N, C-alpha and C positions, 0 to 999 in steps of 0.2 A: 504494500500500500504506500503510494507516494503522494505527498501533498505539495502542490505548486500554487501558491497564492490561495484563492478561495475555492480551488478545484483540487480534486484528488483522482489519481489513476489507480484503479484496482488491478494489481498485478502481483500475484502471490509469488511469482518467479521472475526476478530481474537481476539487476547488477550485471547485465549482458549475459548472464547464464541462461536466462529464459527457462527452458525445461530442465536445466541441469539440477537445480536445487531439489525438487521433489523426487527426482530419479536417483540422485546420489545423496551424499551426506550434505547436511545444511552447512553452507560455508559463509565466510565473512569477507571473502576476497572479491575484487572486481574482475571483469573479463573471465568469468567462470566458463564461458563457452570454450575456452582452451582445453577443458576436460573432455569435450565431445569427441576429440580425435580428428584425424584427417586421413583421407585415402581409404577406399573400400577394402583394400587388401589388409591394411593395418587394423581397421575396425573389425574385420572378420577374425583377426588374430588377437582380439582383445587388447589392442594397442601395445602388445609386448614387442616394441619395435626399436628400442634404443640400440640394440646390437644387430639389427637387421638392416639391409640396404636393398637396392634393386629398383626403387621408384622415387618419384618426386616428393612423396610424403616424408621421406627421410629427413628433410630440413625441418619438419614440424617436431620430430622426436629427438633427433640428434644430428646437428649440421655436419659433424665430422664424417658421417656415413656417406655423404655426397662424394667424397674422394674415391670411393670404391666403384662409382658409376663411370663407365667408359664410353657411353654413347649419348648423344643429345636426346632428351626426353621432354615431352610436353604433355600435360594431362589436364583433364577437367573432371571435377567430382560434383555430384549433386546428391544431397542427403535429405530425403523427405522424413524429417524426424517427427516425433510424437507431438501432440498439442499444437498443430499448425505451425511448426517450427521448420524453417528452411535454412539449410546450411550448404554452402558451395565453396569450391576452391579451384583456382587456376594456378598451375605451377609449371616451371620449366627449369631444366638442369643442363648446363653447358660445361662439359669437361674440356679442359685446354690441353692440347698436345705439347706440353712443356716438360722439361726435366723434373720440375718439382710436383708434377701431377696435380696442379691446382684445378679446382672446380668451382663454378659459379652457380648460384641458384636464386630464383625469384618466385615468390608466391603471393597471391591475392586471396584473401579470405572474406567471406560475407556470411553474416547470420542475421536473419530477420524474422519478425513475427508481426502479424497484422490483427486487426479487430480486437485490440485490448480495450475493455470497457473503461470509460471515464465517468466520474461522478463529481458533483459539486459538494460543498461542505454539509449540505442537508441530506446527502445520500441520494439525490435525484440523478438518474442516468442521463449523461450528456452524449457526446459523440464517441465514436471509437477512434483510437489512435494507433500508431505503429511504432515499432522500435527496431533498431538495427545496430549492428557492429561491423565495421570494415577494418581490415588489417593488411598492411603491406610488409612482406618479409624479404630481406636481402641477405643472402648467405654466401659464405666463402669457406672452402675446405682445402686442405693441403696435406699431402703425404710427407711427413717428416722423415720417416724411414719406412721400410717394408713392414715393420712391426708397429708403427704408430701413425694414425691420422688424427689431425686436429681440425676443428671447425668452429665457426662463429656465425651468428645471425643477428642482424639489427632489425627490430620490428617497430612499426608505427601503427597504433590502433586509435580508432575514433568510434565512439558510440553515441547514439542519440535516442532519447525517450521523449516523444512528443516534441516540445520546443527546447528541451534541455540537452546540451551536448557536453562531452568530456573527451579528453585524449590522453594518450600515454605513449611513452617510448620504452622499449625493452631490449635486453641483450640476452642471447642464448650462447652457451659455450658447451663444447662436447669433445669427446675422444672416442676413437674406435681402434681396437687392437686385435689383429689376427694372431692367435696364440700359436705356440709350438706344437700343440695338438692339432693334427690335420682336421680341417673343416670346422674347428671351434673358434669362435670370435666372442669378444666381450666389448661392451660399450657403455658409456655413461654420459649424462648431460645435466647441466644446471640451467633451467629455463626461466624466462620471464623475470630477469633481474632488472629492477627499476624502482623509482621512487613511489609509484602508486598513481591512482586516478582520483580526481576530485569532482564530486557532484555537489552543486550548490555550495554549502559550507562544510560538507562532510567529506573526508578523504577515505578512500578504500584502498587497502594494499593490493598489490598484484598477486596472482596465484603462483608464487615462486615454487618451482617444482624440481625435485632431484630424482633423476631416473638412472637406473643401472640394471643391466641384464646381460644375458648370454644367448648365443645362437649356435646351433650345431646342425650342419648340413650333411645328413647321413646319406652316403651314396647307396643307390639301390638299382641294380641292373641297368646301368647307364642313365638312370634317372636319379631323383633325390627325394628325401623326406626332410623337411626343415622343422627343427624343434626349437621353440623359443620359451624363455622364462625371464620375467622382469619384476622388479619391485620399484614403486615410485611413491614419493611423499610430497603432497602439496602443503604449502604453509597453512597452519591452523587446522589441518585435517588429518585423518588417520592414514597410516601407511597402507598401500594397496599392492596386492600380488596379482599378477596376470601371467597367463601361459597360452601358447598357441602352437598349432600343428598345421603345416602345409604339405600336402601329399602331391608330388609331381611325377607319378608313375605312368600316366597316360600322356602321350605327346599332345602338346598345345592345351592341355586341360589341367587345372589345379583345384584341389578340394581343400577347404580351410575350415578350421574351427578354433575357438578360443574360450578361455575361462577368465573371469575377473571377479575379484572379491569386492569391487567397488559398488556395483549396483545394489540398490535396496528394493527396487520394484521389478517384478518379472523375473525371467531367467537370468542367471549369471553367465550363461553361455552365449556365444555368437557364432554365426555360420557364414560361409561365403564360397564363391566359385570364381575362378579366373580362366579366361579363354583367350588364346592368342591366334590371330590370323595374320601372317606376314609381319608387317610393322605396326599392327594395331593390337592392343591388349585391352580387353574388357573385364572389369572386376565388379563383383556384386557382393554386398554384405547385408545380412539380416541380424538385427539385435532386438529380441523381444523384450517388452517392458510391461508385461501383464495386462492389467485393465487399462493402462494408459495407451496401449497400442504397440505397434511394431515400428522400428526404425529401418528404412530401406535406403541403401546407399549404392550408387552406380558411379564408376570411374572409367573414363576413356583415356587411354594413354597411347601416344604416338612415339615410336622409337626409330632412330636413324642408325646407319652403320656405325660401328665403333670407331672413334677417332684415335684411340690408343689401346695398347694392350693392358690387360689387368695386371696388378702388381704381382699376384701369384704366378700368372703366366710369364711375366718378365723374369721373375726369380728363377723359375724352372728352366727357362731358356739360358740364363746365365750359368746355372748349375750344369746344364748339359754341355755348354761350351767349355767349362773348366775341365770336366771329365773327358771330353774329347781330346783336349790338349794333353792331358795326362796319358791317354791311350796312345797318342802319337809318339810320345817319348818312349813308352814301353815298346812300341813297334820298332822304333829306331834301334833300341837295344836288343832287337830280335826276340823279345818276349811276347810272342804272338798270343799265347794263351792268356797271359796277364792283360794284354791289350783288349782281348775280346771280353773279358770279365768286366773291365772298366766301361767298355762301349755298351754293354748290356745295361749298366746303370744309367749311362748317358741317354740311351734311347727311352728308358722308363721315365726319366725326368722330363724329357721333351721329345716325344715321338716324331715331331715335325722336322727335327734337325736332319736335313738330307746328308750332311757330311758324315754323320755317324753311320748311316746305312751304307754309304759308299765305301767307307774305310772297313766296315765289317766284311763286305764282299771282297775287297782287295786282300784282306788278311786270310779270308777263307780260301781264296784262289791260291795264295802263297803257300798255305799249309797243304793244299791238295797237290800242288806241284812238287813240294818236298816229299810228300808221301809217295807220289808216283815215281819220283827219282829213286827213292830208297827201294821201291818194289822192283824197278828195272835192274838195279844193281844186284 
């Protein structure tokens, strides 16, 4: 309930969170819409995304994860939330083909609700009003080394309720670390760092959020099963655990589900599908909220050809080259068997290294000629 002069606007859920408050825990922060999540893939995975990458929603959860994206991506998300709440996002990621593997990202977010009842001081119904929140995010991520990516986002938000407006500036910081365990990565971020947002004479703090989690991409018959787990803590609210599973065992099709301890209404689970045709990927997410209804989210994403090799790909290529040079030295010493053993490791590290297969054939022919010469004698 908000009072402006001799009029009041009946809105049980605001402070830009709109439907957030009754669905989740009651909060005292501004810009609570940031708890709604971004990207249908991440929403289906219960927002356990601080250690996951692969799409433009990465900048919303952990800007450092953008450094793992190697192709230009642009996306549009529309979320038909409960209680006549509309949530949309447009984003783009531009990886730069530079030695430091820098990546740029930009995102536009909008949240709106219409037909909010307005009353005067006597309780008489007046007109209906609208409320909205807009936010611009500018992100930068860089690979410091193969084992560490860092990123930051600057965000500018503006929200309006009837004739009253407020704005805020925020900073996000994050890291992403591929561990020594194959396919296991960890990530963390500190989001929404800033002084707060002022409405009338009252100031509301930003929903400062700490996220940290892990992802494990389990190989399965040339496909993969992605396992995610995360914990996050919003200022003045309880800590939340979430987990997600993405099954990529069928070409071009992904099945997703997630669990979150955050929701108080409806199911704690979420579900989704992903489908890719050529350069277009379509993601869908469903999040039930019991008697309040269901939240439906759709994201369209356009992908271009990679502009650079992935860090893991580059590391394996370099490892293969080192092993190849070691095999050459062994071959010069006429240690053909030792050279073949090293070449086997080089081929496993990077099968596309054509020099490895060429040297293997050369050594094999050399051994065959030696064996044939001994047989003749």
